N, C-alpha and C positions, 0 to 999 in steps of 0.2 A: 571560545568554541562556538559555531557559526549557528544559525535558527538549526540548519538541517537540523545537527547533530545534536542537539539542545531537546529537536522534537524527536529526536528517534530513541534517546537517553531514558525521557520520559516516557513515548512508548511504551519499552522490553525493562522497565522501571524491577521489574516480578523476573526477571530473568538474571545468570550471571552470566549471559553473552557484551565479550568486549561494545563500542563501538565501533572498533576498526574490520571485529570479521562480519558484522552488520555491514560498515560499508563497502564492504569483500562480497561479500551476496548482494546489494545494491550494485554496484556496478561492476559484474558477472565476473568476477576475479571469483572466486568459489558459487557453488550450486547452491549450495546448505550452508548453515552452521548449527548446530545443533538440530531444533525439528521445526525450523523456519527455514524453510526460503523464501525468495523472491517474492511468489504471489502469499503465500503467509505472512508477510512480514506487510504487502500492499492492503491484506485483510482491517488488516490489526491494525491499517490509520482509517479501514472506511470505517470502521466499528467506531474507532476512539476518537479521529477530530472533523474541523467544518471541510467541506470542499475545498475552501481557498489554503488553509493548510496545509489540506494532499498537494497541493500547488507546488508548494515551495522542499517541497520534499520530491517527487516526483515530476519530471515533465510530462506533456500532456501528450506523447507520441509511448511515451511508456502506461500512463494511464489509457491507454488505446489498447493496446495492448494485454495490458493486466487484466482490461473491466471485462471480462469474460462472464455466459450467465454460469459459468461451475464460479467462481467468482463468486460471483452475487446471490448465484441461490446458498450460496455456504451463510450466508451474513445472517444472525439474530433473528433483528427488525423486521418485518411484515411490511414498514412502511421505505427502512433503508435498499430494501430490496427493490420497491418501486420505483425511487428513486434513483438509484443507478441502473437498473434497467431503460428507464428515459434515460440517460444521460451517454448509457453503449447505447442505445439505438444513435443518437445524435450523434457522436462520437463519430459510426461507420459512416454515417452518412456522409459527413460534412470535411472528414479527414484520410 
């Protein structure tokens, strides 16, 4: 099992979603599996993992695409919202 697969397995431990289905969503082969689409998986990563761990799951270009103000506003922690809003603005300017 790769590091990415292991991280995704840990992330979705409380669901009945297979790694194959999650991978299909992340590679855009499927739009969603259960209630999870790519944005929701990404949001769960933001709330569960450090920045460097997230980089093991998503490319910087995927992060730039997925890290929207809508996603940020739905994060439960205000400190995470501030952190990722700053990162969102930085990525929009530099990439």
